[in-house]
C-alpha positions as a Markdown table, in Angstrom:
| # | Residue | x | y | z |
|---|---|---|---|---|
| 1 | Met | 43.8 | -92.7 | 59.1 |
| 2 | Asn | 43.9 | -89.4 | 60.9 |
| 3 | Lys | 45.4 | -87.8 | 57.8 |
| 4 | Ile | 42.6 | -89.1 | 55.6 |
| 5 | Lys | 40.1 | -87.7 | 58.2 |
| 6 | Glu | 41.7 | -84.3 | 58.2 |
| 7 | Lys | 41.7 | -84.2 | 54.4 |
| 8 | Met | 38.0 | -85.0 | 54.3 |
| 9 | Gln | 37.3 | -82.3 | 56.9 |
| 10 | Leu | 39.3 | -79.8 | 54.8 |
| 11 | Ala | 37.5 | -80.7 | 51.6 |
| 12 | Ala | 34.1 | -80.4 | 53.4 |
| 13 | Ala | 35.0 | -76.9 | 54.7 |
| 14 | Leu | 36.1 | -75.8 | 51.2 |
| 15 | Val | 32.8 | -77.1 | 49.7 |
| 16 | Phe | 30.8 | -75.2 | 52.4 |
| 17 | Leu | 32.7 | -72.0 | 51.7 |
| 18 | Leu | 32.1 | -72.3 | 47.9 |
| 19 | Val | 28.4 | -73.0 | 48.4 |
| 20 | Phe | 28.1 | -70.1 | 50.9 |
| 21 | Gly | 29.9 | -67.8 | 48.5 |
| 22 | Trp | 27.6 | -68.6 | 45.6 |
| 23 | Val | 24.6 | -68.1 | 47.8 |
| 24 | Met | 25.8 | -64.6 | 48.9 |
| 25 | Ile | 26.6 | -63.6 | 45.3 |
| 26 | Tyr | 23.2 | -64.7 | 44.0 |
| 27 | Ser | 21.5 | -62.9 | 46.8 |
| 28 | Leu | 23.3 | -59.6 | 46.1 |
| 29 | Ile | 22.5 | -59.9 | 42.3 |
| 30 | Gly | 18.8 | -60.4 | 43.1 |
| 31 | Lys | 18.7 | -57.3 | 45.3 |
| 32 | Ala | 20.4 | -55.2 | 42.7 |
| 33 | Ala | 18.0 | -56.3 | 40.1 |
| 34 | Asn | 15.0 | -55.1 | 42.2 |
| 35 | Met | 16.5 | -51.9 | 43.4 |
| 36 | Pro | 15.0 | -48.5 | 42.1 |
| 37 | Asp | 17.1 | -46.5 | 39.6 |
| 38 | Glu | 17.6 | -43.6 | 42.0 |
| 39 | Glu | 18.8 | -45.8 | 44.8 |
| 40 | Phe | 21.0 | -48.0 | 42.6 |
| 41 | Ser | 22.7 | -45.2 | 40.6 |
| 42 | Pro | 25.9 | -44.1 | 42.3 |
| 43 | Met | 25.9 | -40.8 | 40.3 |
| 44 | Phe | 22.7 | -39.4 | 41.9 |
| 45 | Thr | 23.1 | -37.9 | 45.4 |
| 46 | Thr | 20.9 | -36.0 | 47.9 |
| 47 | Glu | 22.8 | -32.8 | 46.9 |
| 48 | Asp | 21.9 | -33.4 | 43.2 |
| 49 | Ala | 18.2 | -33.7 | 44.2 |
| 50 | Glu | 18.3 | -30.4 | 46.1 |
| 51 | Ile | 20.0 | -28.6 | 43.1 |
| 52 | Lys | 17.3 | -30.0 | 40.7 |
| 53 | Ala | 14.5 | -28.9 | 43.0 |
| 54 | Thr | 16.0 | -25.4 | 43.5 |
| 55 | Ser | 16.4 | -25.0 | 39.7 |
| 56 | Ala | 12.8 | -26.0 | 39.0 |
| 57 | Ser | 11.6 | -23.6 | 41.7 |
| 58 | Ile | 13.6 | -20.7 | 40.1 |
| 59 | Glu | 12.3 | -21.5 | 36.7 |
| 60 | Gln | 8.7 | -21.6 | 37.9 |
| 61 | Thr | 9.1 | -18.3 | 39.8 |
| 62 | Ala | 10.5 | -16.7 | 36.7 |
| 63 | Lys | 7.6 | -17.8 | 34.6 |
| 64 | Glu | 5.1 | -16.4 | 37.1 |
| 65 | Thr | 6.8 | -13.0 | 37.7 |
| 66 | Leu | 8.6 | -11.9 | 34.6 |
| 67 | Pro | 6.5 | -9.8 | 32.2 |
| 68 | Cys | 5.8 | -11.0 | 28.7 |
| 69 | Val | 8.3 | -9.4 | 26.3 |
| 70 | Ser | 6.7 | -8.2 | 23.1 |
| 71 | Thr | 8.4 | -8.1 | 19.7 |
| 72 | Glu | 6.9 | -4.7 | 19.1 |
| 73 | Thr | 8.7 | -1.6 | 20.0 |
| 74 | Thr | 7.9 | -0.7 | 23.6 |
| 75 | Lys | 7.2 | 2.8 | 24.9 |
| 76 | Gln | 10.5 | 2.8 | 26.8 |
| 77 | Glu | 12.5 | 1.8 | 23.7 |
| 78 | Lys | 10.8 | 4.6 | 21.7 |
| 79 | Ser | 11.7 | 7.1 | 24.4 |
| 80 | Glu | 15.3 | 6.0 | 24.3 |
| 81 | Ser | 15.6 | 5.9 | 20.5 |
| 82 | Arg | 17.3 | 8.5 | 18.3 |
| 83 | Tyr | 13.9 | 9.5 | 16.9 |
| 84 | Ile | 11.5 | 12.2 | 18.2 |
| 85 | Tyr | 7.7 | 12.0 | 17.7 |
| 86 | Tyr | 5.6 | 15.1 | 17.3 |
| 87 | Asn | 1.9 | 15.3 | 18.2 |
| 88 | Ile | 0.8 | 15.5 | 14.5 |
| 89 | Pro | -1.4 | 13.4 | 12.2 |
| 90 | Leu | 1.5 | 11.4 | 10.8 |
| 91 | Asp | 2.2 | 8.0 | 12.3 |
| 92 | Asp | 5.4 | 7.2 | 14.1 |
| 93 | Asp | 6.8 | 5.1 | 11.3 |
| 94 | Phe | 6.3 | 7.9 | 8.8 |
| 95 | Gln | 7.9 | 10.4 | 11.2 |
| 96 | Glu | 10.9 | 8.1 | 11.5 |
| 97 | Tyr | 11.1 | 7.9 | 7.7 |
| 98 | Ile | 11.2 | 11.7 | 7.4 |
| 99 | Gln | 14.0 | 11.9 | 10.1 |
| 100 | Asp | 16.0 | 9.3 | 8.2 |
| 101 | Ile | 15.7 | 11.4 | 5.0 |
| 102 | Cys | 16.8 | 14.5 | 7.0 |
| 103 | Glu | 19.8 | 12.6 | 8.3 |
| 104 | Lys | 20.6 | 11.3 | 4.8 |
| 105 | Tyr | 20.9 | 14.8 | 3.4 |
| 106 | Asp | 22.5 | 16.2 | 6.6 |
| 107 | Phe | 19.6 | 18.5 | 7.3 |
| 108 | Asp | 19.0 | 19.0 | 11.0 |
| 109 | Arg | 15.7 | 20.9 | 10.8 |
| 110 | Tyr | 13.2 | 18.0 | 10.9 |
| 111 | Asp | 10.9 | 20.4 | 12.8 |
| 112 | Val | 10.9 | 22.8 | 9.7 |
| 113 | Val | 10.0 | 19.9 | 7.4 |
| 114 | Ile | 7.0 | 19.0 | 9.5 |
| 115 | Ala | 6.0 | 22.6 | 9.8 |
| 116 | Leu | 6.3 | 23.0 | 6.0 |
| 117 | Ile | 4.1 | 19.9 | 5.5 |
| 118 | Glu | 1.4 | 21.5 | 7.8 |
| 119 | Glu | 1.6 | 24.9 | 6.1 |
| 120 | Glu | 1.6 | 23.6 | 2.5 |
| 121 | Ser | -1.0 | 20.8 | 2.7 |
| 122 | Leu | -2.3 | 20.4 | 6.3 |
| 123 | Tyr | -0.9 | 16.8 | 6.2 |
| 124 | Thr | -3.0 | 15.9 | 3.1 |
| 125 | Glu | -1.1 | 13.3 | 1.0 |
| 126 | Lys | -2.9 | 13.3 | -2.3 |
| 127 | Ile | -3.7 | 16.9 | -3.1 |
| 128 | Ile | -3.0 | 19.0 | -6.2 |
| 129 | Ser | -3.3 | 22.8 | -6.0 |
| 130 | Thr | -4.7 | 25.0 | -8.8 |
| 131 | Thr | -1.0 | 26.0 | -9.5 |
| 132 | Asn | 0.0 | 22.3 | -10.0 |
| 133 | Asp | 1.7 | 21.8 | -6.7 |
| 134 | Tyr | 1.6 | 18.1 | -5.5 |
| 135 | Gly | 1.3 | 16.3 | -2.3 |
| 136 | Tyr | 2.4 | 16.8 | 1.3 |
| 137 | Met | 5.1 | 19.3 | 0.5 |
| 138 | Gln | 3.4 | 20.8 | -2.6 |
| 139 | Ile | 6.2 | 20.1 | -5.1 |
| 140 | Asn | 5.5 | 22.2 | -8.2 |
| 141 | Ile | 5.2 | 20.5 | -11.5 |
| 142 | Cys | 8.1 | 22.5 | -12.9 |
| 143 | Asn | 10.5 | 20.5 | -10.5 |
| 144 | His | 9.1 | 17.1 | -11.2 |
| 145 | Glu | 11.3 | 16.1 | -14.2 |
| 146 | Trp | 14.7 | 16.8 | -12.6 |
| 147 | Leu | 13.7 | 15.5 | -9.2 |
| 148 | Ser | 12.4 | 12.3 | -10.8 |
| 149 | Glu | 15.7 | 11.8 | -12.5 |
| 150 | Lys | 17.8 | 12.7 | -9.4 |
| 151 | Leu | 15.8 | 10.7 | -6.9 |
| 152 | Glu | 14.1 | 8.1 | -9.1 |
| 153 | Ile | 10.6 | 9.3 | -8.1 |
| 154 | Asn | 7.6 | 8.2 | -10.2 |
| 155 | Asp | 4.7 | 9.4 | -8.1 |
| 156 | Phe | 4.6 | 12.8 | -6.4 |
| 157 | Leu | 1.3 | 11.9 | -4.7 |
| 158 | Asn | 3.0 | 9.1 | -2.9 |
| 159 | Gly | 3.7 | 10.3 | 0.6 |
| 160 | Lys | 7.2 | 8.9 | 1.0 |
| 161 | Gln | 8.3 | 9.9 | -2.5 |
| 162 | Asn | 6.9 | 13.4 | -2.0 |
| 163 | Val | 8.6 | 14.0 | 1.3 |
| 164 | Leu | 11.8 | 12.6 | -0.2 |
| 165 | Ala | 11.6 | 15.2 | -2.9 |
| 166 | Gly | 10.6 | 18.1 | -0.7 |
| 167 | Thr | 13.2 | 17.4 | 2.0 |
| 168 | Tyr | 16.0 | 17.1 | -0.6 |
| 169 | Leu | 14.9 | 20.3 | -2.2 |
| 170 | Leu | 14.8 | 22.2 | 1.1 |
| 171 | Ser | 18.1 | 20.8 | 2.3 |
| 172 | Glu | 19.8 | 21.9 | -0.9 |
| 173 | Leu | 18.4 | 25.4 | -0.7 |
| 174 | Tyr | 19.5 | 25.6 | 3.0 |
| 175 | Lys | 23.1 | 24.5 | 2.1 |
| 176 | Lys | 23.1 | 27.1 | -0.8 |
| 177 | Tyr | 21.9 | 30.1 | 1.2 |
| 178 | Gly | 23.0 | 29.2 | 4.7 |
| 179 | Asp | 19.8 | 30.5 | 6.3 |
| 180 | Ile | 16.6 | 28.6 | 7.0 |
| 181 | Glu | 14.3 | 31.6 | 6.2 |
| 182 | Leu | 16.0 | 32.3 | 2.9 |
| 183 | Ala | 15.8 | 28.7 | 2.1 |
| 184 | Leu | 12.0 | 28.7 | 2.8 |
| 185 | Met | 11.6 | 31.8 | 0.7 |
| 186 | Ala | 13.4 | 30.1 | -2.2 |
| 187 | Tyr | 11.3 | 27.0 | -1.7 |
| 188 | Gly | 8.0 | 28.9 | -1.7 |
| 189 | Cys | 8.6 | 31.6 | -4.3 |
| 190 | Gly | 11.2 | 29.8 | -6.4 |
| 191 | Glu | 14.8 | 30.9 | -6.5 |
| 192 | Lys | 14.1 | 33.6 | -9.1 |
| 193 | Gly | 11.2 | 35.0 | -7.2 |
| 194 | Ala | 13.1 | 35.0 | -3.9 |
| 195 | Ala | 16.1 | 36.8 | -5.5 |
| 196 | Glu | 13.8 | 39.5 | -6.7 |
| 197 | Leu | 12.5 | 40.0 | -3.1 |
| 198 | Trp | 16.0 | 40.1 | -1.8 |
| 199 | Glu | 16.9 | 42.8 | -4.2 |
| 200 | Gln | 14.1 | 44.8 | -2.7 |
| 201 | Gly | 15.5 | 44.2 | 0.8 |
| 202 | Ile | 12.7 | 41.7 | 1.7 |
| 203 | Tyr | 14.1 | 38.7 | 3.6 |
| 204 | Lys | 11.0 | 37.1 | 4.9 |
| 205 | Thr | 7.6 | 36.3 | 3.6 |
| 206 | Lys | 4.3 | 35.5 | 5.3 |
| 207 | Gln | 4.8 | 31.8 | 4.4 |
| 208 | Ser | 8.4 | 31.6 | 5.8 |
| 209 | Gln | 7.2 | 33.3 | 9.0 |
| 210 | Thr | 4.2 | 31.0 | 9.3 |
| 211 | Val | 6.4 | 27.8 | 8.8 |
| 212 | Leu | 8.9 | 28.9 | 11.5 |
| 213 | Glu | 6.1 | 29.8 | 13.9 |
| 214 | Ile | 4.5 | 26.3 | 13.4 |
| 215 | Ala | 8.0 | 24.7 | 14.0 |
| 216 | Lys | 8.3 | 26.5 | 17.3 |
| 217 | Lys | 4.8 | 25.4 | 18.5 |
| 218 | Leu | 5.3 | 21.7 | 17.7 |
| 219 | Thr | 4.8 | 19.5 | 20.8 |
| 220 | Leu | 6.2 | 16.1 | 21.5 |
| 221 | Lys | 3.9 | 13.1 | 21.6 |
| 222 | Gln | 3.4 | 11.6 | 25.0 |
| 223 | Leu | 4.7 | 8.0 | 24.8 |
């Protein structure tokens, strides 16, 4: 009888434990279902929150304090570039183009090219003289055919094509005679005319002197 009573007490205890266990499990599941995501997620810590807040603060500060970066060339970039810009009535892009041509033909007297443009045409692009000289650098018509074939030029009144022809011609004369004033004489008088002057002991002309004086007085543009 006592054994039966003990078995019944043991069975009752087991039933109680089972019921209590299910109640506890159900309670925990219910709490988890109602818990906010931040509290429930084991991957999110207080340290993570501080890092996110700091990152957001830095990003906002950067937006407020950093200057807007333009895609256009800034004044500082221009001042640090390999180009120079004279205070003349030719825009910066065109001045860069002329310097590129000088570099292409290994001619380091960009200042003389600019001075020659001023002396020949006063920076007038589409001008033809009474002696059939064309454009910025007053390329005489007698040189048009061979320069057109050599440089693929089709319009000597086009600013870029004209400067291409004039710079090439001057650079070739400079390489040939080894002196900038002699090259300018050959450019202005033609090689035959210049040779006749040299035979007379004349090694400078009013034009060559004027061009070199203009080159000396060129001033850099304030960026």
